[in-house]
C-alpha positions in Angstrom: 0.2 -3.3 -54.8 2.1 -6.5 -55.6 1.9 -9.6 -53.4 5.5 -9.2 -52.0 4.8 -5.5 -51.3 1.6 -6.3 -49.4 3.5 -9.0 -47.4 6.2 -6.5 -46.5 3.6 -3.9 -45.4 2.0 -6.5 -43.1 5.3 -7.4 -41.6 6.1 -3.7 -41.0 2.7 -3.2 -39.2 3.3 -6.3 -37.1 6.9 -5.2 -36.3 5.7 -1.7 -35.4 2.9 -2.9 -33.1 5.3 -5.3 -31.4 7.8 -2.6 -30.9 5.2 -0.3 -29.3 4.0 -3.1 -27.0 7.5 -3.9 -25.8 8.2 -0.2 -25.3 5.1 0.0 -23.2 6.1 -2.9 -21.0 9.6 -1.4 -20.6 8.2 1.9 -19.4 8.3 2.1 -15.6 4.9 2.8 -14.0 1.6 1.2 -13.5 2.2 -1.7 -16.0 5.0 -3.1 -13.9 3.1 -3.1 -10.6 1.1 -6.2 -11.6 4.2 -8.0 -12.8 5.7 -11.3 -11.5 5.9 -12.1 -7.9 8.8 -10.5 -6.0 11.0 -12.8 -4.0 12.6 -11.0 -1.1 16.1 -12.0 0.2 16.0 -14.2 3.3 13.2 -16.4 4.6 9.7 -14.9 4.6 6.3 -16.3 3.9 4.4 -14.9 1.0 2.5 -11.9 2.4 -1.3 -11.8 2.0 -2.8 -8.6 0.6 -6.4 -9.6 1.1 -7.9 -10.2 4.5 -7.1 -13.5 6.1 -8.4 -14.8 9.4 -11.9 -14.8 10.9 -14.9 -14.9 8.7 -16.3 -11.5 7.8 -19.3 -10.6 9.9 -18.8 -13.4 12.4 -19.4 -13.0 16.1 -15.7 -13.1 16.7 -15.1 -9.9 14.7 -18.3 -7.9 14.4 -17.9 -6.4 10.9 -20.9 -5.0 9.0 -22.2 -7.5 6.4 -21.8 -5.1 3.5 -18.3 -3.8 4.3 -15.3 -4.4 2.1 -12.5 -6.4 3.7 -9.2 -5.4 5.4 -6.8 -4.9 2.5 -3.3 -3.4 2.2 -3.2 -1.0 -0.7 -0.2 -2.6 -2.5 0.4 -4.2 -5.9 -0.8 -7.8 -6.5 2.6 -9.2 -5.5 2.4 -7.1 -2.3 5.8 -5.5 -2.9 6.6 -1.9 -3.4 9.5 0.6 -2.8 9.9 3.9 -1.0 12.5 6.6 -1.0 11.7 7.5 2.7 13.2 6.2 5.9 9.8 6.7 7.6 7.2 6.0 4.9 3.4 5.9 5.0 1.4 2.7 4.7 -2.1 2.8 3.2 -4.8 0.2 3.8 -8.5 -0.3 3.9 -10.3 -0.8 7.2 -13.6 -2.6 7.2 -16.6 -1.1 9.0 -17.6 -2.4 12.4 -21.2 -3.0 13.3 -22.7 0.0 15.0 -23.8 -2.0 18.1 -20.4 -3.4 18.7 -17.3 -1.9 20.3 -14.6 -1.5 17.6 -11.7 -4.0 18.3 -8.1 -2.6 18.5 -6.0 -2.5 15.4 -2.3 -3.4 15.5 0.4 -2.3 13.0 3.8 -4.0 12.9 6.8 -3.6 10.6 9.8 -5.9 11.0 12.8 -6.9 9.0 13.2 -10.3 7.5 15.1 -11.5 10.5 11.9 -11.0 12.5 13.2 -7.9 14.3 10.4 -5.4 15.1 11.1 -1.9 13.8 7.8 -0.5 15.0 4.7 -2.0 16.7 1.7 -0.1 17.9 -2.0 -0.6 18.7 -4.8 1.8 17.9 -8.5 2.2 18.6 -10.9 3.2 15.9 -14.3 4.7 15.7 -15.5 1.8 13.7 -15.8 3.6 10.3 -14.8 1.8 7.2 -12.5 3.4 4.6 -8.9 4.1 3.5 -6.6 4.7 6.4 -2.9 5.3 6.8 -0.1 5.0 9.3 3.3 6.7 9.0 6.4 5.6 10.8 6.9 8.4 13.4 10.2 10.3 13.1 10.1 12.1 16.4 9.7 9.1 18.8 13.1 7.4 18.4 11.7 4.9 15.9 14.4 3.4 13.7 13.9 4.2 10.0 14.1 1.8 7.1 17.7 1.0 5.9 18.6 1.3 2.2 18.2 -1.7 0.0 16.7 -3.8 2.8 13.4 -5.7 2.7 10.7 -5.3 5.4 7.4 -7.0 6.0 4.5 -5.0 7.5 1.1 -6.0 8.6 -2.2 -4.6 9.9 -4.3 -6.8 12.2 -7.7 -6.3 13.7 -7.6 -8.1 17.0 -11.0 -9.7 17.1 -10.3 -11.8 20.2 -7.5 -10.7 22.5 -7.0 -14.1 24.1 -6.8 -15.9 20.7 -4.7 -14.0 18.1 -5.3 -16.8 15.6 -8.7 -15.1 15.0 -7.1 -11.8 13.9 -8.0 -10.4 10.6 -4.7 -9.6 8.9 -3.4 -8.0 5.7 0.3 -7.7 4.8 2.8 -6.1 2.5 6.5 -5.9 1.6 8.5 -2.8 1.3 12.1 -1.8 0.4 13.8 1.6 0.7 15.9 2.5 -2.4 18.2 5.4 -3.2 16.7 8.4 -4.8 17.0 8.0 -8.6 18.4 10.9 -10.6 15.1 11.6 -12.3 13.6 12.3 -8.9 16.3 14.6 -7.5 15.3 17.5 -5.3 15.9 19.9 -8.2 13.4 17.9 -10.3 10.7 17.8 -7.5 11.2 21.4 -6.4 8.3 23.6 -7.4 6.1 20.7 -8.4 2.6 20.4 -7.0 1.8 17.4 -4.8 -0.1 15.9 -7.8 2.8 16.5 -10.2 5.1 14.9 -7.6 2.8 11.9 -7.3 2.8 11.5 -11.0 6.6 11.5 -11.2 6.8 9.0 -8.4 4.2 6.8 -10.1 6.0 6.8 -13.4 9.1 5.7 -11.6 7.2 2.9 -9.8 7.9 4.4 -6.3 4.7 2.8 -5.1 4.4 3.8 -1.4 5.4 7.4 -1.8 3.2 7.8 -4.9 0.1 6.4 -3.1 0.7 8.4 0.0 0.9 11.7 -2.0 -2.1 10.7 -4.1 -4.2 10.1 -1.0 -3.3 13.5 0.3 -4.1 15.1 -3.0 -7.4 13.3 -3.2 -8.4 14.6 0.2 -8.2 18.2 -1.0 -9.6 17.5 -4.5 -12.0 14.5 -4.5 -12.9 15.0 -8.2 -9.4 13.9 -9.4 -9.4 10.6 -11.3 -5.8 9.6 -10.6 -6.6 7.9 -7.3 -9.1 5.7 -8.9 -6.8 4.9 -11.8 -4.1 3.9 -9.3 -6.4 1.5 -7.4 -7.7 0.0 -10.6 -4.2 -0.6 -11.9 -3.5 -3.0 -9.0 -6.9 -4.8 -9.0 -8.5 -2.8 -6.2 -11.3 -1.3 -8.4 -14.0 -2.0 -5.7 -12.2 0.3 -3.2 -12.2 3.4 -5.5 -15.4 4.9 -3.8 -14.3 4.2 -0.3 -13.9 7.3 1.9 -10.5 8.6 2.9 -10.5 8.4 6.7 -9.1 11.1 8.9 -6.5 9.5 11.0 -6.9 12.0 13.8 -10.5 10.9 14.2 -10.3 7.2 13.2 -6.9 5.9 14.4 -6.0 6.8 18.0 -2.9 5.3 19.5 -3.5 3.4 22.7 -1.4 4.1 25.8 2.2 3.4 24.7 3.1 2.3 28.3 0.8 -0.7 28.2 -0.3 -1.6 24.7 2.1 -0.2 22.1 5.8 -0.5 21.6 8.0 2.2 20.0 11.3 0.6 19.3 14.3 3.1 19.5 17.3 3.1 17.3 
């Protein structure tokens, strides 16, 4: 092969590789979930995915020494979208020391004008693992509006008279219109795993994760759940148990400690 021909061949290989790489980046799905930091409209501090607050294992919050921290299962920039007015939020709860009384857990979601949409407290049995909370539809709770940003948080109330000692994790969420590729006709007849894959490929984070968790409960041998966590830097949480909310998150008396905000 002549020198010019070899040079042309190398250029073709480089061009082809670059094209494939750019095509990969342009494809919606896991690759985009670790992209640049999302900046919501309005004034809001940067949410913290990883646990902030009291030191793990301190006397203030009696976590076990070996437990993984309180973490929202969200992308690195903490932002994701949903198609639902009442979505499900997934997070990891740390394990509480067996000799201690588990402190209450508080879930709050509010808009960026600081208006609460839903606020409730729960008691737990102290087990560590992946937990979830879904906005209730049958209690007059206002759903998420289309194309509007919301900030949600989970707090472990380590010391009731000093909320500055809470352990806190946070995330951002926006509800978007259903894209044509995820129409009811497309999703009809699909298994939960197939639906989760379609949602994942369209970067519909919250709905994909919620479906993946439910699928993993019934078939723990599936690898997709682990792949989803690894894609957003949560590799250490892959082996964590999926907690049963009925046994692990029990709402406290709504008349005294939780607030369901009507439409």
